[in-house]
N, C-alpha and C positions, 0 to 999 in steps of 0.2 A: 480285335485282330492285331492291331499294332502293338498292344500291350503284350499279347501272347508271343509275337515275334521278338519283341524286346527281351522278354524274360527267357525265351529260348536261346537267344544270342548270348545273354548273360550266363546262362547255364553252360553253354558250349565253351565260353571263355574260361569259366571256373574249372571245368574239366581239364582243359589244356594246361592250366597252371599247376595241376597236381603232378607229383613225380610219376614217372612211367611205371614204376613198380606198384605204386598205390592204385593207379588206374587198372592195371592188369589184375591185381587182387580184388578190386571192387567189381570187375566184370564177372569174376567167379563167385563173389559173395552174394550178388543180387540174384543169382540163380539157385542158391542153396539156403537163403535166409528170407524170412518175411520182411518186406520193405515197407516203411511208413514215410509219411510226410508230416511236417509240422512239429517234429521233436527229434531229439537225438535217439530216444528209445521209448518204448511203451511197456509198462508192467504187464500188460495182457499179451505181450509178444510183438515183436517187430523192432526194427532198428533202422536208423538212417543209413543210406547206402555207403557213405564214406566210413562208417563204423561197422560195416558188415564184413569185416575182414579179420583174420587172426591177429594181425599186428597193425592196429589202426594208427593213423598219424596223430601228431599232436593237435591240440585245438587250434593253434595258430595256423596250421596248414589245412585242417579239415573244416574249420568254421566258415570260411568264405564259400566253400562248395555247399555246405548245409544251408546257408542263407539263400543262395541262388536256387537250390533245389526246392525249398519251401515257397519262394516267390513264383517259380515256374508253375508249381502245382496250385498256387493260390490258397494254401492251407493256413487257417488260423488256429485250428485245433488238430491234435494228432489224429491221424486216420491211416488206413491202409492205402498204399499207392495203387492207382488204377492200372489196368493192363496197357492202356495207351501211354501213360507216363513211364512205365517200366520199359516199354518198347522204345520210346524216344531216348531214354537214358542209355539203354543197351546200344542203340545205333550210334549215339554220340561217343560212347566209350570205344567201341570198335573202330570208328573212323579216326579218332584221335590217336589211338595206339598204332593203327596201320600207317598213318601219315608220319608219325615220328620214327617208326621203325624203318620205313622206306628212306626217310631223310638221313637217318644214321648210316644205313647201308650205302646210300649214294655218296655220302661224304667220305666214308671209309674207302670206297672204290676210287673216288677222285684223288684222295691223298696217296693211295698206292700207285695210281697211274702217274701222278706228278713226280713222285720219287723215282719211278722207273725212267721217266723221261729225263730227269736230271742225271741219272746214272749213265744213260746212253750218250748224253751230251758231253759228259766228262770223258767218256771212253774215246770218242772220235775227235775231241778238240785237240789240235796240235799243241805241242809244248812251245811256248813263246819265249824267246830270249829276253832277258831283263837288262840288256845293255843300255846305259844312258845314251841319249842322242848326242851325237857329236856337235860341238859348238861351231857355228859358222862365223868366221871372222870376216868382217867387211873390209875390203881393201879400199884405200882412198882412190877416188877417181883421178885419172891422169889430167894434168893441167894442159889446157890448150895453148898451142904455140901462137903468140901474137905477132910474130915476125920481127919484133924489136930485139936489138942487141942488149945484152945485160951489161950495164955500165957501172955496176955497184963497186967493183974494185977500182975503177978509174976515178969515181966521184967521192968515194968514202973519205978521202983525206982533204977534199976541197972544202974550204970554208963556205958555209951557207948553201950547201948542195941540197939540204932538205928544205921544203917549202916553208914549213912553219915549225915552231917548237910546241911542245905539249902545253895546252891551256886548260884551266879549271873553271873559268868563268865565261859566261856567254858574251859579255861585253868585250873581254879580251879576244875572244874568237872573232867577233865582228871587226875589231880593230886590225887583227891579223889579215882578215880577208880584204879590208880596205887598203892595207899596205900592199898586198899582192896585186890588187887592181892598179894601184898607182905605179908599181914596178912594171906591170905589163904595159901600161900606157907609155911610160918613159922608154921602154924597150921598143915599142912600136914607133915612137917619134924618132928615135935614133936610126931605126931602119929606114924610115922615110927620108931622113936627111942624107943618109949614105946613098940611097938610090938617086936622089936629086943631084948630088955631087958627081956621081958616076955617070949621069946621063949627058948627052951632047949639049942639051940646053944649059945644064949646070956648068959645063966647061966654057961655054961661049961667053 
């Protein structure tokens, strides 16, 4: 049973691989010619189904079907095909032709509907302007008022008004910070002395 199902599936696949025109002509040929299994032709009369047409295909196309047909029938020697074998072949041919025809019609209808949909979309789509987007320039954020008076003009000519000069080495930078600390301490000592001199205890 399994072998028969396997050979039937193989025969169905071989039929589907044939060109549609060959399948259509074979369906007509098996109804008007004696059909055999086990050989391409028989001198006593009869022919393989794939060669039972007026314009048979090449051996490259027809041979795979002929082998599947012989295996399905289990024929080792040429003989006439039985009514059951012919009925199976006819049913497979009709089903294969019908399925491909329906698929072709459905595909054609889908292509026509798709083109019509595209045409409707182009008709209702508004014309869009192709102006380039305007560039947005970023404005600098306004500086916050710190409440201090700008003394740049007053101090620009005074010697030493900048805290430090530009340095290129880290040890120079450390020495400059150390000098600033010393200057800050000296300025603090002078302020302390002035407060002591100005206080009543200092005048006493």
